[in-house]
Every structure is written in structure tokens, then in C-alpha cells.
N, C-alpha and C positions, 0 to 999 in steps of 0.2 A: 127685313131691317125696316120699324117704323118708329119714329122717335114720338114720345111723349109720356106724360105721366098719369093720364087719366086711368088706363087698364090696370097698371101696378097699384096705384094709389086705393082703389077699388078692391081690389084680392087682397091686399095687405090688410085692410081695415076688419077683413074676413079672419085671418088667420095670426096677424100679428098684435103685439101689446100696443096701448095707447101712446106709450112713451117707453123709450129704453133705458135703463137702469145704470147702463154704463156708459163712459164718454166715446165719442165716435170722432175719428178723423176720416175724412173723405179727401183722395188725391188724385185730381185730373191732370190734363196738360197734354201735349202732342208727345213729348219724348221724355223718357228718365221716371214716368209715373210706378212702375214696377220697382226701379232700384229705390225709389223713394220709401215706398211700401216696404220691401224687404229691409232697409234702414231702419225705420220705425220699430219694425216688427221685431228685430233681433236685439236692439236696444232696451225695448220694453220688457221681452222674454230675460234679456240678462239682468234687469231689474228685479226679476223674481214676479213680474205681472202673466197673468195668463192672457193671450192675447186671441184673438178672432181676425181672421185675415181672407178678404176677398179679392180677386184679381183676374186678369183675362187679357189675351187668351192664354189658354195651355198650350205646353210643348208635346206630352207624353202620354199624360192621362187627363182627363176632365177632373179629378180629385185635386189638381193641384190648383185648381181656381178656389177652394175651400178650405181653409186651413185652422187649426184649433190648437193652441200650445204649440205653435211650429211644425205641426204635422199636419199631413191631406186628411180629411175625413175619411170613412170607410165607404166602402160600395154601399153597404145596407143603410149607413146613416143617409147618404145623399139620395137613395131608392126611397127613402120613407119621407122624405122631405117632400121630393116632386110628387110622391102620392099625394101629399096633404096640400101641396099647392093644387093638382089637379081637381081634388075633390071641391076645393074652395072657388075655384074660378067659373064653375057653374055655367059653361059654354062662352066665356069671356075668352076671346081669341088674344093670344099671348104671343109674343116674339121668343125666339131662342133665349136672347139674353136676359130678357123680362123673366122668364119662368126660371132660368137658374139663379136670377138676382135675390126673387123670393125664396127660392129654395135656402140659398145662404141665409138670407137674413133670419128665416124662420129657425134655421141650425142655430144660429148665433143668438137669437132670443131664448133658446131654450139652454143653451150651453152657460149663459150668465158669465162672460168674461170679463176681466178688468179694463180691456180695451177693446175695441173693435176697429180694423183698418179698413177703408172699403175705396176701392180703385176704380174710378169712373171708366165706363167703355169708349163711349164717342162722344164728345163736344163735353157737355154739362147740363146745361140748363134744362135739357128735355131727356135726358138718361136716366134710366131706372133707377140707379144708385141715388138720385138726387132728389127720392121722396124721402131721405133721411134728412133730418136738418142737424146737419154735424156740429159738434162743438168747433172743432178747427177745420178749415178747409185748407187745402194747397193746392195750386196752379204751377207745376214743374216748367213747364214751357209752353211758348205756343209758335206754332210752324205751319207747312205747307201741307195738310195731309186731310183727307176726307171732306175737300173741297166742295163735293157735290151735295152733301149734308150741312156743312157749316158756314159755306161762304168763300168767295173766291179770292179775299182780301183777309190779311194777319187783323184787321181791326174788327174785320163780322166773326172772325174765329176767337177773336179775345171775349167778344161779346158772349159768346155760347159758354166759353169756359169760365167764364165770371159768375155763370149760373149757380155754381155749387157755393158762393160768398153768403153769407147771413147777416144781418142787422146784428149789430152788437157783438159778433164773434169774430175770432182770430182768420183772417185771411192770409196765407203765406204765399209770396210768390217767388219761385225759385229761379229765376232767369233775371240776372242784373238788368241784361236790355231788352226784356221784355215790351213789346208794344205798348205804348204810353196808354191806349185805350183801357188794357185790362187794368192798371192801377186805378184809373178814373173810374170804372165801373164799379170796382170792390170799394171806392171812398163813396161813390153816389149811393150805394145800397146802404153803408153806413157800419162796413165790415172794418175792422181793428187791423190796417195793414202792416204788414213786416214782408220786407222784400231783400233778398239776397243781393249783396253789392249796394244797398242802402243802409237799414236798419240793423242787416245783419251782414256782418263782414266774414271774409275767408281769407285769411291770409296763409299763403304758402310759406314752408319753410324747409329745411332740409333734413328728409326723411319724416316729416312731421308737418301739422300746420296747426293755426288757430282759430277758433269759432269765436266771433265776439257778437253780441247780442245787445238789447235794450238794458240801460242802467249800468253799462259797463262791464258786463260779465264776459269773462276769457274763459276760454277753455283751450288748453294745450291737447292736442290729437294725433293718433297716429295715423299711417296712411290708411286709407278704406282699402278693404280686400278686394273690392271690385275695381277692375283698370279703368284707368282714363281720367281726364283732367275734369268732364262734365261731373264724374262722382263726388266731387268736393262738393258742386253745387247743390244736387240731390241729397247726399249727407248734410249740408247745412240745413236744408229745407225742412229735413226731417228731425233734428236736433230742436228747430225752433217750433215746430209742429208739437213736440213733446213739453218743451219748456212752456208752451201756452197751457199745458196742462197739470203743470207741475203742482199746483195746490191738492190736486185729486189722486194724481201720480207721481211723488216726488222719485229724481232718480238720480243716482249717484253720479261723480264725474267717473268712475271706474266701470260701471254698469254702459254708458255710453261710449267711453274706449272699447269695451270688450263687443260691442254691438258693430261697431265698425270693422273688426275683425271678423265677424261670425256670420254677416248678412251674405247669402249669396243667390246669385240669379242665372240659370245659364241663359245663353244666347246675346248677354250685354258684353261685346269685346271678350268674351271668355278663348283664354289661351290653353292649349292643351298641349303639351311640350310632349315629344318623341323624335326619331328619327326624321319625321316630317312633321313641324308644326301646325296644327290647327287652329285657325281662328274663327269662331263664331260670332255672329252678330246678326241680330233680327233688324238693322237698318233699312227702311225701305222707304225714306222719304228725303227730300233735299239735306233737311237740316241734319237729321241723324247720319247720312252720308257724311256731310263734312267734318263732324265729331269723330267719326269712322277713320278718314284721312289723316285727321290730324293724329289721332292715336297709332295708326301705323308709323306714322312718320316718325315716332318716340319708340317703336319695337324693333330693334335690331333682326335682321334676317341674311342669314351668312351665303345662301343661295337665291335663286329665283321666287317670286311670288306669283301663285297662280290662284285664279277665283272661280267659283261655282255661283251662279247666280241664277234665281228664279223669281217671278213677282206674282201677285194678284193682277189682275186687267184693269184696275182703277189706278193703277201707279204711271209713273211719266218714267221710261226706263233711261232714259237721257240725262234727267236731272238726278236719278239715285246714282247711276254708274260713272255719270262725269268727274265726282271730285276723288274717286279709285282710281281713275285710269293710269295717273303717273306713278301710282305704286303696285301695279300690278303686270306682269309681262304676257300671261297665257289667261285667256277667257274660255268656260265652259258655260253653256246655257242649257237649261233644263226647265223641266215643264211638272209640276206637281200634280197631283190626284183630286188637288181642290178645285170644287167645279167652277169657283171663281178665279182660278190660276190664267196668266197670261198665256197663251198659245204662243211656242218658243218662236214659232217663225215670226210673230208678231215683235217678240221681244229682239229677237236679231236685227230685225228692220228698225226698230227704233234706237240701236245701239251704233247702227252703221257709220253715222255722220262723228260720234264723239270715238269711237275706236280708230278712226282715222286711218282705215286701211289695213288694222290689224283683223285677220278673219278667226272671228269666235268658232269653237267645237259646236257643234248644235246635236242635242242628244235627246231622245224620245222624252226620258223623266228624269227625275233627279237621282237614281240610284244609278243609273247609266252615266251622268253627268260626273257624281263622286267619284266610279270606277274609273273613268278616263282621267279625271283630274290626277286620281292618285297614282295610274300608271305612268304618268308623264312627270310625278314629282321625284326628285330624288333626294337622299340624304341632306339636309341642312336648308332644303325648302321649306316654303309657307306656303299653305293651302288656306285661302280666306273662303270660308262660305258665309253669303249673307244673301238679304233681302228678305221675303217672306217670313212667318212663323214657322211655315210648312218646309222652308229651305232648312234652318235650322233644325229642326224636327228630324227630317231625314238624315243630316250629318250625325245628332245625338245617336239616333237608332244604329247608323252603322258602326259609332263607336262604343255603343253599349255604355254610354254614360247615363246615371241614376237621375234623381228627381230632379226638375227645373227649377224648383223654388224652394227655401225654406231656411233654415240656421244650421251650421256648422256646430258639429258637439262641442264642448269647452274642452 
């Protein structure tokens, strides 16, 4: 990993157009980026527009990162784009993410969609995606993650996230209680700020909710298909971003409503019912763990709750698992095959204090941890699998679940 825009900008100048002929929404933030992208994509597609979406990381196949018209692009298309980037870089070293970002942008420039939605990989200011001047930029939330790269305080992280905002263009903040520094940075940059909980309202109702925006606009909407209270904020931010493009891409209320029900994204409080209910979540930082705990509080479980946890080495086990301790009876710890995975022995040491005497089962890898947890589960129990993306990937493969992102058919 090496943050910076000089390398990607130089290579893009060799393979990309001087300007894109379609509007672009960039989505950054600590948590909620993928959900916001999925909501915006589903609504635009429901409105009859052809979208191009770039996201990361993937869960099952790399192709999930690059979608056109709601579907992942083919192996052949990706390989052709990779070859184009390889030929153009001329010895310029590129990181994994930079190479993939350039390939995706090349494919989008060729596809000429009606709208591109780009998810920031890490931070914002120096992320490869930020080489594009987006028409609308969204920061869904600011929390404690990637602190070695972005800074140790929320204010420092907010400055990095705000780097995707542009003068005279719309800046959407999806978190009502975002650090004040984020809004100040947006305003100092001359961006046109709209913030959920401020200019954008989310009014809950019985089986429905109301979105409010500038000028007194009100939309009565159904409950989002993706579970959890925080999804209302992600959905509201996505609506605001699309509304900022309404002169170029007008959307009916029916399209917005349809998109709420069609957006899907594996691993975001994903509940898979059965004799044993599986709950999959990529929560791997303190703020995401708090949201997951709140979601579990509202999900009935007639039996016991078991948890399978694996993390990457740069995470804080105590901070991630702590909020879940009141909702889990038995713990199973594993280690993924990712070279960045936290050794399971270190994970167990990090959890010793927070588990308060409860001994977790320590397994050599994730398949073994899933097997052990399932063997101890009885009908009516709930099995929570959370932590890194590779943790949820192992569960998806075990369950045979399909693509991790996209749009449900009508």
C-alpha cells in the first residue's frame, strides 16, 4: 500500500479521456460506503439509467468490484483492461488498488454509462479514486479505522475523508454526528454541503419512513431491504446524491422506492434463515461493531447465539468484540489464509479480558471454526460470523451463497 495520486494520474493521462462524459458520484467513509453505493446503483437502474460501479474489497470474485448495468464485468473484459494498464504504465510501479482502479475507469470510459459510482478504497485525499473530480462526493461516516495511515484522531481522519470534496460541487455527509471537522473542511473547500440530520431528514414511521431534503421536498418510502437502522442513513445519503444530479438524471419517486427494495450487499447484517440462523457482517472496527450489536438487539433469537470471529492483524480485538459480548454465549476463533491475518493465538490473547473468563474455542483456520460452531449449534440457535471480509467470505462459500453485490431482479 502506498497512498498518493501522482502515479495513477500519470498513467491515466495515457489511457483515459481528458474528461468523462457522464456524471460521477464518489463515495468515501469509514463504514457504510458499500451500502450507499448499492442503494444509489439500484435506484438509478430502477430509473432506467445504465450505471457503472466500482467497489472494494470483493468477497467471492474480483469481478464483483467492477459492475456495469448492475452486473459484474467478464473475465475477458477485466483482463483486457489490465493489459491496457500494463502497457501504459511503462515501468511506473502501481499498487494492487491503483492497478485495479485504472482498469475499472478504463472500462467505464469505454462503456459510456449514464452514471458512474466510485467507492473510495482508503481515506480519500490520497486514494486512487480521487484522481477523478466527482460531480457529487459522499462521506458516509467517520470512525476509527486504518489509523496508521489516516491519523490517530477522528479529526485527522475527517481531513483525509474530506479530500474527495470539490469546490462548487455537492458534498453529502451521511452521519448526523460526524466530527465537526468534516463539515468545516467541506465548507472551507467551497463545497455545497448537505448533511443527514441537518439539511437532510430521516423521519421513521411504522413500516415506512420519510426522507426530507432542501426546499421542503418530502418522500414517503418503504423500509430498505438491507437490514439495520444505519441503512436509513446510507439510503438517505444516496438519495441526496442522486437528487443533486436531478437536472441530468431525473428520477421518479417510484424508482427511488423500487431501488430501496432491490439493493443487496452480502455481509452487511445479512441474515440467512434456517434451522440455524446465520448472521454475516463485515464489522471490523469499533463503530461497525456498535452498529452490529444494536442490530442484534432487535433480532429475536429463540436459542443461543454463537460467534465465529477472525480479524486482520491491524485491528483491535477488544474494541471489535467488546460490544458483542452481551449478545454471544460461545465464541469460536479462527485465522484466515490472508497473509495479513491476525494469528489466532494473538486474537485469543486480545479477547481474554473482554470475555471475562469465558474460554473461546481456538481453531487453526476459518473452515474449522465454522465446523465447530455449527456442530455446537442446535435448531433455533443463531450463528454470527463477523470480522474481516475474508471471515465472511469463508461463511458464504460454506453456505454456497451467490454474488456479493448487485441488484435483485424485479
